C-alpha positions as CSV (number, residue, x, y, z in Angstrom):
1,M,-30.7,23.6,-17.3
2,R,-31.5,23.1,-21.8
3,S,-32.9,19.5,-22.2
4,G,-30.9,16.9,-23.5
5,V,-26.7,18.8,-21.6
6,H,-26.4,15.8,-18.8
7,R,-23.7,17.4,-15.6
8,K,-20.6,14.0,-15.6
9,Q,-21.2,12.8,-12.3
10,A,-18.6,13.5,-9.9
11,P,-17.2,10.0,-9.5
12,P,-17.5,8.1,-6.5
13,E,-15.6,8.4,-2.7
14,Q,-15.0,5.3,-2.1
15,T,-13.9,2.9,-5.6
16,N,-12.4,0.1,-2.9
17,A,-9.0,0.5,-4.5
18,E,-7.7,0.3,-1.4
19,S,-9.3,-2.1,0.3
20,Y,-8.7,-4.9,-2.7
21,Y,-4.6,-4.1,-2.9
22,F,-4.7,-4.9,0.9
23,L,-6.4,-7.9,0.5
24,K,-5.0,-9.3,-2.2
25,Q,-2.1,-8.4,-0.6
26,M,-2.4,-10.1,3.1
27,Q,-3.9,-13.1,1.3
28,N,-0.4,-13.7,-0.7
29,K,2.0,-12.7,2.8
30,T,3.4,-10.3,0.1
31,P,6.4,-9.0,1.7
32,M,6.6,-5.7,1.4
33,V,8.7,-2.5,1.3
34,V,6.9,0.3,3.8
35,M,8.6,4.0,2.6
36,L,8.0,6.1,6.0
37,D,7.2,9.3,6.2
38,D,10.5,10.4,8.1
39,G,12.9,8.2,5.5
40,N,13.4,4.4,6.8
41,E,12.5,1.6,4.9
42,V,10.3,-1.3,6.5
43,H,9.8,-4.6,5.6
44,G,7.2,-7.2,6.7
45,W,4.0,-8.2,5.0
46,I,0.4,-6.5,5.7
47,E,-1.3,-9.2,8.8
48,W,-3.9,-6.8,8.9
49,Y,-5.4,-2.8,8.2
50,D,-8.0,-0.6,8.8
51,K,-9.4,2.9,7.8
52,D,-5.8,4.5,10.6
53,C,-3.0,1.9,10.1
54,I,-2.2,-1.2,9.3
55,K,-0.1,-4.3,10.7
56,L,3.3,-5.6,9.3
57,N,4.6,-8.4,10.8
58,R,8.4,-9.0,10.1
59,T,11.0,-11.9,10.4
60,E,14.3,-9.1,12.2
61,G,12.6,-7.3,14.9
62,P,9.4,-6.5,16.0
63,N,6.3,-5.7,14.7
64,L,4.5,-2.9,13.6
65,M,1.2,-0.7,13.4
66,L,0.9,2.3,11.1
67,Y,-0.4,4.4,11.2
68,K,-1.8,5.6,7.3
69,H,-0.4,9.1,7.7
70,S,3.3,7.6,8.2
71,I,3.4,6.3,4.9
72,R,5.3,8.0,1.9
73,Y,4.8,4.8,-0.8
74,M,4.8,1.3,-0.6
75,F,6.3,-1.3,-3.2
76,K,6.4,-5.3,-3.6
77,E,9.0,-6.1,-2.5
78,E,10.0,-8.3,-5.3
79,E,10.1,-4.9,-7.1
80,L,13.1,-4.2,-5.0
81,R,14.6,-7.4,-6.3
82,Q,13.4,-6.5,-9.4
83,R,15.4,-3.1,-9.4
84,R,18.7,-4.6,-8.3
85,R,19.8,-6.7,-10.2
86,R,18.4,-4.3,-13.8
87,T,21.2,-1.9,-12.3
88,R,23.7,-5.2,-11.8
89,E,23.9,-5.7,-15.3
């Protein structure tokens, strides 16, 4: 290797972004929409999470423990309401 030439460091494996996001949503009891790989959509707020699962509390229906690998994506329920309002206008 030539002197003075530095290789770019690899990004860290753990950024804590997931942890920060989940903690923020848990503290605020943010209503969430969780889209599952099988096409089902579930609504609730995140009570806790770990490496493999999240526990979703729901007002309509039983609380659920969802494996993270079965989640396609999730977003705040507020965003769904905003999207619906925009399409009506």
